[in-house]
C-alpha positions as a Python dict, from the first residue, in 0.01 Angstrom:
ca = {
    (1, 'M'): (0, 0, 0),
    (2, 'N'): (196, -309, 108),
    (3, 'R'): (207, -634, -85),
    (4, 'R'): (-33, -826, 140),
    (5, 'E'): (-293, -550, 116),
    (6, 'L'): (-259, -549, -263),
    (7, 'L'): (-326, -922, -270),
    (8, 'H'): (-621, -869, -40),
    (9, 'R'): (-782, -614, -271),
    (10, 'A'): (-722, -828, -581),
    (11, 'S'): (-874, -1128, -398),
    (12, 'A'): (-1075, -1380, -600),
    (13, 'L'): (-1053, -1187, -927),
    (14, 'A'): (-685, -1269, -977),
    (15, 'A'): (-753, -1629, -1079),
    (16, 'V'): (-990, -1529, -1357),
    (17, 'A'): (-789, -1234, -1485),
    (18, 'G'): (-471, -1441, -1498),
    (19, 'V'): (-629, -1710, -1715),
    (20, 'A'): (-853, -1507, -1943),
    (21, 'G'): (-691, -1162, -1969),
    (22, 'C'): (-904, -848, -1965),
    (23, 'L'): (-1234, -1029, -1954),
    (24, 'G'): (-1454, -750, -1825),
    (25, 'S'): (-1393, -522, -2122),
    (26, 'A'): (-1555, -757, -2374),
    (27, 'G'): (-1926, -752, -2447),
    (28, 'S'): (-2014, -453, -2232),
    (29, 'D'): (-2279, -188, -2285),
    (30, 'S'): (-2062, 64, -2103),
    (31, 'P'): (-1690, 133, -2083),
    (32, 'P'): (-1487, -4, -1793),
    (33, 'T'): (-1507, 199, -1476),
    (34, 'D'): (-1290, 247, -1171),
    (35, 'R'): (-1555, 114, -934),
    (36, 'E'): (-1447, -126, -664),
    (37, 'P'): (-1547, -490, -722),
    (38, 'T'): (-1868, -597, -557),
    (39, 'T'): (-1843, -864, -289),
    (40, 'D'): (-2059, -1135, -141),
    (41, 'S'): (-1900, -1258, 179),
    (42, 'G'): (-2027, -1538, 397),
    (43, 'A'): (-1741, -1505, 637),
    (44, 'T'): (-1643, -1438, 994),
    (45, 'T'): (-1266, -1396, 1008),
    (46, 'D'): (-998, -1182, 912),
    (47, 'D'): (-1045, -816, 828),
    (48, 'A'): (-1108, -532, 1070),
    (49, 'R'): (-1484, -583, 1045),
    (50, 'G'): (-1454, -950, 1134),
    (51, 'R'): (-1520, -1087, 786),
    (52, 'F'): (-1314, -1326, 576),
    (53, 'S'): (-1160, -1108, 307),
    (54, 'G'): (-1027, -1361, 59),
    (55, 'V'): (-691, -1522, -11),
    (56, 'R'): (-409, -1321, 150),
    (57, 'S'): (-123, -1553, 74),
    (58, 'D'): (242, -1448, 57),
    (59, 'H'): (271, -1671, -250),
    (60, 'D'): (238, -1481, -577),
    (61, 'D'): (115, -1784, -771),
    (62, 'P'): (-97, -2092, -702),
    (63, 'F'): (92, -2416, -649),
    (64, 'R'): (-141, -2581, -901),
    (65, 'T'): (-410, -2476, -1149),
    (66, 'I'): (-693, -2712, -1247),
    (67, 'S'): (-898, -2628, -1556),
    (68, 'V'): (-1253, -2764, -1544),
    (69, 'G'): (-1434, -2813, -1875),
    (70, 'S'): (-1359, -2654, -2211),
    (71, 'R'): (-1419, -2314, -2371),
    (72, 'E'): (-1462, -2459, -2722),
    (73, 'E'): (-1840, -2507, -2712),
    (74, 'V'): (-1932, -2207, -2494),
    (75, 'A'): (-2192, -1990, -2668),
    (76, 'F'): (-2137, -1613, -2659),
    (77, 'P'): (-1797, -1648, -2489),
    (78, 'D'): (-1759, -1273, -2425),
    (79, 'N'): (-2079, -1280, -2220),
    (80, 'N'): (-1998, -1613, -2053),
    (81, 'Q'): (-1650, -1567, -1913),
    (82, 'P'): (-1483, -1840, -1707),
    (83, 'R'): (-1508, -1819, -1330),
    (84, 'G'): (-1210, -1851, -1099),
    (85, 'V'): (-1197, -2035, -766),
    (86, 'R'): (-908, -2026, -518),
    (87, 'V'): (-868, -2261, -222),
    (88, 'W'): (-623, -2143, 45),
    (89, 'N'): (-452, -2321, 330),
    (90, 'A'): (-470, -2034, 581),
    (91, 'A'): (-245, -2206, 833),
    (92, 'D'): (127, -2203, 912),
    (93, 'E'): (161, -2577, 859),
    (94, 'S'): (120, -2818, 569),
    (95, 'R'): (-218, -2993, 552),
    (96, 'E'): (-417, -3229, 329),
    (97, 'I'): (-725, -3053, 188),
    (98, 'S'): (-1002, -3214, -12),
    (99, 'V'): (-1160, -3027, -304),
    (100, 'R'): (-1463, -3143, -497),
    (101, 'V'): (-1647, -2973, -785),
    (102, 'A'): (-1982, -3114, -901),
    (103, 'R'): (-2223, -3015, -1177),
    (104, 'S'): (-2564, -3170, -1121),
    (105, 'A'): (-2488, -3535, -1042),
    (106, 'E'): (-2152, -3531, -1224),
    (107, 'I'): (-1833, -3509, -1017),
    (108, 'L'): (-1583, -3306, -1220),
    (109, 'V'): (-1304, -3270, -963),
    (110, 'D'): (-1243, -3491, -657),
    (111, 'R'): (-892, -3439, -523),
    (112, 'T'): (-716, -3456, -189),
    (113, 'L'): (-400, -3249, -216),
    (114, 'D'): (-104, -3162, 2),
    (115, 'F'): (-108, -2786, 64),
    (116, 'E'): (202, -2625, 202),
    (117, 'A'): (155, -2359, 467),
    (118, 'D'): (-9, -2046, 317),
    (119, 'A'): (-35, -2210, -30),
    (120, 'Y'): (-340, -2187, -253),
    (121, 'L'): (-492, -2387, -538),
    (122, 'E'): (-658, -2228, -840),
    (123, 'L'): (-952, -2377, -1033),
    (124, 'V'): (-1098, -2234, -1353),
    (125, 'L'): (-1463, -2318, -1432),
    (126, 'N'): (-1477, -2279, -1809),
    (127, 'E'): (-1837, -2375, -1885),
    (128, 'P'): (-2133, -2172, -1753),
    (129, 'A'): (-2345, -2396, -1528),
    (130, 'D'): (-2461, -2448, -1170),
    (131, 'Y'): (-2173, -2591, -964),
    (132, 'A'): (-2126, -2711, -610),
    (133, 'L'): (-1781, -2653, -459),
    (134, 'S'): (-1693, -2860, -150),
    (135, 'V'): (-1379, -2786, 52),
    (136, 'G'): (-1247, -2921, 382),
    (137, 'L'): (-962, -3087, 563),
    (138, 'A'): (-905, -3444, 447),
    (139, 'D'): (-996, -3578, 791),
    (140, 'G'): (-1277, -3329, 860),
    (141, 'D'): (-1616, -3213, 739),
    (142, 'A'): (-1648, -3034, 407),
    (143, 'T'): (-1823, -2703, 346),
    (144, 'T'): (-2023, -2673, 23),
    (145, 'V'): (-2070, -2349, -168),
    (146, 'D'): (-2311, -2314, -462),
    (147, 'I'): (-2188, -2128, -769),
    (148, 'S'): (-2481, -2021, -986),
    (149, 'R'): (-2503, -2027, -1365),
    (150, 'T'): (-2623, -1667, -1349),
    (151, 'S'): (-2285, -1555, -1214),
    (152, 'F'): (-2119, -1633, -1548),
    (153, 'D'): (-2137, -1317, -1757),
    (154, 'C'): (-1905, -1054, -1907),
    (155, 'N'): (-1758, -963, -1568),
    (156, 'Q'): (-1451, -1097, -1390),
    (157, 'T'): (-1588, -1310, -1107),
    (158, 'G'): (-1421, -1534, -855),
    (159, 'T'): (-1475, -1726, -532),
    (160, 'D'): (-1219, -1769, -253),
    (161, 'A'): (-1238, -2049, 3),
    (162, 'G'): (-1002, -2036, 300),
    (163, 'V'): (-938, -2335, 525),
    (164, 'M'): (-866, -2162, 853),
    (165, 'P'): (-615, -2279, 1118),
    (166, 'D'): (-894, -2439, 1322),
    (167, 'G'): (-1029, -2628, 1017),
    (168, 'R'): (-1328, -2405, 949),
    (169, 'V'): (-1389, -2310, 586),
    (170, 'E'): (-1471, -1947, 509),
    (171, 'T'): (-1577, -1824, 165),
    (172, 'M'): (-1636, -1504, -27),
    (173, 'S'): (-1709, -1408, -386),
    (174, 'M'): (-1614, -1097, -579),
    (175, 'S'): (-1712, -955, -916),
    (176, 'T'): (-1658, -647, -1124),
    (177, 'A'): (-1981, -461, -1195),
    (178, 'M'): (-1990, -369, -1562),
    (179, 'A'): (-2309, -387, -1766),
    (180, 'C'): (-2314, -669, -2021),
    (181, 'H'): (-2457, -657, -2372),
    (182, 'G'): (-2807, -800, -2408),
    (183, 'P'): (-2928, -1004, -2706),
    (184, 'E'): (-2916, -850, -3053),
    (185, 'V'): (-3055, -1010, -3369),
    (186, 'A'): (-2767, -1077, -3610),
    (187, 'D'): (-2941, -1267, -3892),
    (188, 'A'): (-3267, -1443, -3976),
    (189, 'A'): (-3378, -1688, -4243),
    (190, 'L'): (-3682, -1896, -4342),
    (191, 'S'): (-3704, -2195, -4573),
    (192, 'V'): (-4033, -2341, -4698),
    (193, 'G'): (-4083, -2716, -4680),
    (194, 'R'): (-4369, -2946, -4770),
    (195, 'R'): (-4697, -2814, -4915),
    (196, 'S'): (-5013, -3021, -4871),
    (197, 'C'): (-5380, -3002, -4786),
    (198, 'G'): (-5438, -2941, -4418),
    (199, 'T'): (-5584, -2707, -4161),
    (200, 'E'): (-5329, -2689, -3881),
    (201, 'H'): (-5117, -2409, -3737),
    (202, 'R'): (-4825, -2538, -3531),
    (203, 'A'): (-4473, -2440, -3426),
    (204, 'T'): (-4194, -2556, -3197),
    (205, 'V'): (-3901, -2349, -3068),
    (206, 'G'): (-3549, -2466, -2990),
    (207, 'F'): (-3256, -2275, -2838),
    (208, 'E'): (-2938, -2397, -3007),
    (209, 'G'): (-2606, -2240, -2915),
    (210, 'E'): (-2620, -1886, -3054),
    (211, 'R'): (-2946, -1920, -3247),
    (212, 'V'): (-3316, -1980, -3204),
    (213, 'R'): (-3476, -2233, -3438),
    (214, 'M'): (-3845, -2268, -3519),
    (215, 'D'): (-4014, -2555, -3705),
    (216, 'G'): (-4380, -2516, -3792),
    (217, 'A'): (-4669, -2524, -4035),
    (218, 'V'): (-4903, -2246, -4144),
    (219, 'R'): (-5265, -2292, -4244),
    (220, 'T'): (-5290, -2126, -4587),
    (221, 'P'): (-5557, -2058, -4852),
    (222, 'T'): (-5408, -2323, -5081),
    (223, 'P'): (-5106, -2556, -5073),
    (224, 'Q'): (-4944, -2329, -5334),
    (225, 'S'): (-4921, -2039, -5088),
    (226, 'D'): (-4580, -1900, -5009),
    (227, 'L'): (-4432, -1809, -4668),
    (228, 'S'): (-4197, -1533, -4561),
    (229, 'L'): (-4058, -1380, -4245),
    (230, 'A'): (-4267, -1074, -4168),
    (231, 'G'): (-4067, -973, -3862),
    (232, 'T'): (-3812, -1074, -3599),
    (233, 'D'): (-3871, -820, -3323),
    (234, 'Y'): (-3670, -832, -3001),
    (235, 'D'): (-3817, -651, -2698),
    (236, 'R'): (-3525, -562, -2471),
    (237, 'T'): (-3747, -473, -2175),
    (238, 'A'): (-3928, -809, -2181),
    (239, 'D'): (-3620, -998, -2310),
    (240, 'A'): (-3854, -1156, -2564),
    (241, 'L'): (-3833, -1229, -2937),
    (242, 'T'): (-4144, -1231, -3157),
    (243, 'V'): (-4112, -1409, -3492),
    (244, 'R'): (-4384, -1344, -3751),
    (245, 'V'): (-4438, -1586, -4040),
    (246, 'R'): (-4668, -1456, -4315),
    (247, 'A'): (-4852, -1651, -4586),
    (248, 'S'): (-4905, -1501, -4932),
    (249, 'E'): (-5047, -1617, -5264),
    (250, 'T'): (-4800, -1730, -5529),
    (251, 'D'): (-4808, -1562, -5869),
    (252, 'D'): (-4695, -1852, -6088),
    (253, 'G'): (-5027, -1900, -6271),
    (254, 'D'): (-5052, -2266, -6167),
    (255, 'P'): (-5393, -2336, -6009),
    (256, 'G'): (-5256, -2652, -5842),
    (257, 'T'): (-5455, -2843, -5585),
    (258, 'Q'): (-5766, -2663, -5465),
    (259, 'C'): (-5795, -2711, -5090),
    (260, 'V'): (-5706, -2531, -4771),
    (261, 'G'): (-5332, -2577, -4743),
    (262, 'E'): (-5071, -2648, -4480),
    (263, 'V'): (-4720, -2524, -4559),
    (264, 'T'): (-4429, -2627, -4340),
    (265, 'Y'): (-4123, -2415, -4270),
    (266, 'E'): (-3798, -2388, -4078),
    (267, 'A'): (-3687, -2047, -3950),
    (268, 'T'): (-3368, -1948, -3769),
    (269, 'V'): (-3270, -1629, -3589),
    (270, 'D'): (-2903, -1583, -3504),
    (271, 'F'): (-2805, -1363, -3210),
    (272, 'E'): (-2505, -1174, -3080),
    (273, 'Y'): (-2410, -1154, -2711),
    (274, 'A'): (-2695, -1369, -2570),
    (275, 'L'): (-3020, -1550, -2645),
    (276, 'P'): (-3358, -1407, -2543),
    (277, 'D'): (-3537, -1558, -2246),
    (278, 'E'): (-3866, -1597, -2435),
    (279, 'V'): (-3975, -1651, -2796),
    (280, 'A'): (-4324, -1613, -2942),
    (281, 'V'): (-4416, -1740, -3291),
    (282, 'V'): (-4698, -1561, -3473),
    (283, 'H'): (-4862, -1673, -3800),
    (284, 'E'): (-5032, -1426, -4034),
    (285, 'S'): (-5256, -1603, -4283),
    (286, 'M'): (-5609, -1588, -4428),
    (287, 'D'): (-5680, -1249, -4263),
    (288, 'E'): (-5586, -1396, -3927),
    (289, 'T'): (-5302, -1319, -3687),
    (290, 'L'): (-5246, -1598, -3439),
    (291, 'E'): (-4982, -1655, -3171),
    (292, 'V'): (-4909, -2023, -3223),
    (293, 'T'): (-4662, -2090, -2945),
    (294, 'R'): (-4451, -1923, -2678),
    (295, 'A'): (-4135, -2082, -2537),
    (296, 'D'): (-3921, -1999, -2235),
    (297, 'R'): (-3547, -2068, -2244),
    (298, 'G'): (-3550, -2153, -1874),
    (299, 'G'): (-3232, -1959, -1785),
    (300, 'D'): (-2988, -2194, -1966),
}
């Protein structure tokens, strides 16, 4: 296999692997395999089948690397690896090429750079999110490619954009195809708050980094009732967590206030690998089992 063909087969994965090491081996449900990377090509040029086949530069290294964002605050980093992007001047002359990276309404990169003939630029997207990558000649129209949040996982994934000799921009994406670990409950805790007279069941759910947090109140026989976690059950098929909070009578001998009670609580469930897509909170009190709320993470 000659050097150019080796570069062709490595394609967009080289940028990610060079920055982050053996990314695909972390956080996987199965061992690495020898399967070829999967591809998603929107191209029309240069292999035998008439499709753009990624950066095929004679340069071993990019002339510049731009790191976008930070890895410090990324939750579950093994399951949210950085994504590489390479922009290639696929012409035998130097040209000015504009590169823009946006996340929602925020412009993260907006550069016009001098590319030597056959040179390529590397970008590393460190934070999982939806991005828009725009590439084009400085004096021409730009082509925009969407990079989805869902493409950030435990696999090595990259996108190549080639600015062809005639100014057209061709793109393709590649990824390894290993299975990634799903959510696993690592720890759970509940703390009881204020006790008072009241009749309300309520709960709210928040997704915070690598944990799910619930704040709520349970309708109890008396304000002296105690609360405990009766279960934190994760359904892998439904990708859903069910948290059960149970009320029980205290045994301290203090009659206290005689009224129907309302006992507040805060519960947390810590996860490994990922958060569940959905959380249901169930209260068990006064011979009643009631689903109080159900929250959807919304794909964040």
